[in-house]
One Martini backbone bead per residue (centre of mass of N, CA, C, O) as a GRO file, in nm:
protein
   65
    1MET     BB    1   2.139   0.932 -10.199
    2GLU     BB    2   2.079   1.148 -10.425
    3ASN     BB    3   1.924   1.239 -10.696
    4VAL     BB    4   2.031   1.255 -11.037
    5TYR     BB    5   2.067   1.449 -11.342
    6VAL     BB    6   2.073   1.406 -11.707
    7VAL     BB    7   2.159   1.510 -12.030
    8ARG     BB    8   2.057   1.346 -12.337
    9LEU     BB    9   2.209   1.318 -12.679
   10GLY     BB   10   2.224   1.034 -12.764
   11ASN     BB   11   2.578   0.990 -12.688
   12LEU     BB   12   2.537   1.261 -12.529
   13TYR     BB   13   2.634   1.506 -12.284
   14TYR     BB   14   2.581   1.764 -12.086
   15GLN     BB   15   2.809   2.036 -11.995
   16ARG     BB   16   2.757   2.331 -12.143
   17ARG     BB   17   2.730   2.693 -12.175
   18ASN     BB   18   2.789   2.926 -12.444
   19LEU     BB   19   2.877   3.245 -12.544
   20SER     BB   20   2.866   3.406 -12.829
   21ILE     BB   21   2.928   3.670 -13.037
   22THR     BB   22   2.605   3.656 -13.135
   23ASN     BB   23   2.434   3.597 -12.865
   24ASN     BB   24   2.455   3.291 -12.862
   25TYR     BB   25   2.407   2.962 -12.777
   26ARG     BB   26   2.630   2.701 -12.682
   27TYR     BB   27   2.638   2.347 -12.664
   28LYS     BB   28   2.820   2.136 -12.466
   29MET     BB   29   2.945   1.812 -12.528
   30THR     BB   30   2.975   1.467 -12.405
   31ASP     BB   31   3.091   1.115 -12.385
   32ASN     BB   32   3.132   1.166 -12.069
   33LEU     BB   33   2.979   1.135 -11.768
   34ASN     BB   34   3.205   1.268 -11.583
   35ASP     BB   35   3.172   1.558 -11.757
   36ALA     BB   36   2.896   1.601 -11.676
   37ILE     BB   37   2.605   1.746 -11.578
   38LEU     BB   38   2.482   1.731 -11.251
   39SER     BB   39   2.145   1.730 -11.114
   40GLU     BB   40   1.892   1.774 -10.860
   41SER     BB   41   1.718   1.927 -11.080
   42PHE     BB   42   1.475   1.842 -11.290
   43ASP     BB   43   1.372   2.116 -11.406
   44ASP     BB   44   1.641   2.222 -11.518
   45VAL     BB   45   1.705   1.981 -11.717
   46LYS     BB   46   1.440   1.994 -11.874
   47LYS     BB   47   1.490   2.268 -12.010
   48ILE     BB   48   1.744   2.185 -12.162
   49ALA     BB   49   1.623   1.944 -12.317
   50GLU     BB   50   1.414   2.113 -12.476
   51ILE     BB   51   1.620   2.293 -12.628
   52ILE     BB   52   1.814   2.041 -12.749
   53GLY     BB   53   1.644   1.755 -12.768
   54GLY     BB   54   1.654   1.592 -12.515
   55LYS     BB   55   1.701   1.380 -12.228
   56VAL     BB   56   1.612   1.268 -11.910
   57TYR     BB   57   1.826   1.121 -11.658
   58LYS     BB   58   1.870   0.899 -11.407
   59VAL     BB   59   2.121   0.888 -11.149
   60ASN     BB   60   2.279   0.636 -10.968
   61LEU     BB   61   2.432   0.682 -10.661
   62GLU     BB   62   2.719   0.542 -10.499
   63GLU     BB   63   2.881   0.466 -10.215
   64VAL     BB   64   3.232   0.433 -10.171
   65GLU     BB   65   3.479   0.265  -9.954
   0.00000   0.00000   0.00000
């Protein structure tokens, strides 16, 4: 299975970005890894991590039968 990456900030994981009324972005975080955005692109999540001050972590997925 492919490697996937997640952005983590403290005990929270990146979930999504919302545009607010003031044309600024708000970043929604979650404490549940299952609700977080997982990406196969390290470069994409690295950009998000730099913006919000988080770190990128590799998640090892295993196929369960």
